[in-house]
C-alpha positions as a LaTeX table, in Angstrom:
\begin{tabular}{lrrr}
\hline
Residue & $x$ (\AA) & $y$ (\AA) & $z$ (\AA) \\
\hline
Met1 & 108.48 & 108.34 & 102.67 \\
Asn2 & 110.99 & 111.07 & 101.97 \\
Glu3 & 110.30 & 114.47 & 100.18 \\
Gln4 & 112.17 & 114.03 & 96.84 \\
Glu5 & 109.97 & 110.88 & 96.23 \\
Tyr6 & 106.73 & 112.33 & 97.20 \\
Gly7 & 106.75 & 115.62 & 96.74 \\
Thr8 & 106.57 & 117.15 & 93.52 \\
Pro9 & 107.31 & 115.02 & 90.80 \\
Ser10 & 110.09 & 116.12 & 88.55 \\
Pro11 & 111.09 & 114.50 & 85.31 \\
Ile12 & 113.31 & 111.85 & 85.95 \\
Ser13 & 112.12 & 109.73 & 83.29 \\
Asn14 & 115.70 & 109.31 & 81.88 \\
Val15 & 116.98 & 107.38 & 85.13 \\
Pro16 & 116.63 & 103.59 & 84.53 \\
Trp17 & 115.05 & 102.29 & 87.17 \\
Arg18 & 112.51 & 104.77 & 86.77 \\
Ser19 & 111.47 & 103.84 & 83.63 \\
Gly20 & 109.04 & 101.21 & 82.95 \\
Pro21 & 105.28 & 101.12 & 82.62 \\
His22 & 105.00 & 100.24 & 86.49 \\
Trp23 & 106.22 & 103.85 & 87.19 \\
Ala24 & 104.23 & 105.38 & 85.11 \\
Met25 & 101.53 & 103.70 & 86.64 \\
Leu26 & 102.36 & 104.48 & 90.47 \\
Asp27 & 102.82 & 107.94 & 89.24 \\
Lys28 & 99.79 & 108.22 & 87.82 \\
Gln29 & 98.03 & 106.59 & 90.90 \\
Lys30 & 100.12 & 109.43 & 93.11 \\
Lys31 & 98.90 & 112.05 & 90.97 \\
Ile32 & 95.18 & 110.45 & 91.47 \\
His33 & 95.74 & 110.22 & 95.50 \\
Phe34 & 96.78 & 113.60 & 96.16 \\
Ala35 & 93.77 & 115.06 & 93.86 \\
Leu36 & 91.29 & 113.18 & 95.80 \\
Ala37 & 93.15 & 114.17 & 98.97 \\
His38 & 93.14 & 117.74 & 97.80 \\
Ile39 & 89.31 & 117.54 & 97.04 \\
Ala40 & 88.47 & 115.98 & 100.50 \\
Glu41 & 90.27 & 118.43 & 102.15 \\
Gln42 & 88.69 & 121.41 & 100.32 \\
Gln43 & 85.27 & 120.05 & 100.87 \\
Arg44 & 86.44 & 119.32 & 105.32 \\
Phe45 & 87.44 & 122.84 & 105.30 \\
Pro46 & 85.08 & 125.02 & 102.44 \\
Lys47 & 86.01 & 128.28 & 101.69 \\
Arg48 & 83.95 & 131.24 & 103.42 \\
\hline
\end{tabular}
């Protein structure tokens, strides 16, 4: 895992190997994963 791939997603849609349906799906899964992790973290450490 390196920062560029799993950090903030940057608009590299014009890069050939990055375009394609499977990349879009992976990107969506990644966003969902981070959203769920964020929610779990908020529940674990509730703001007082």
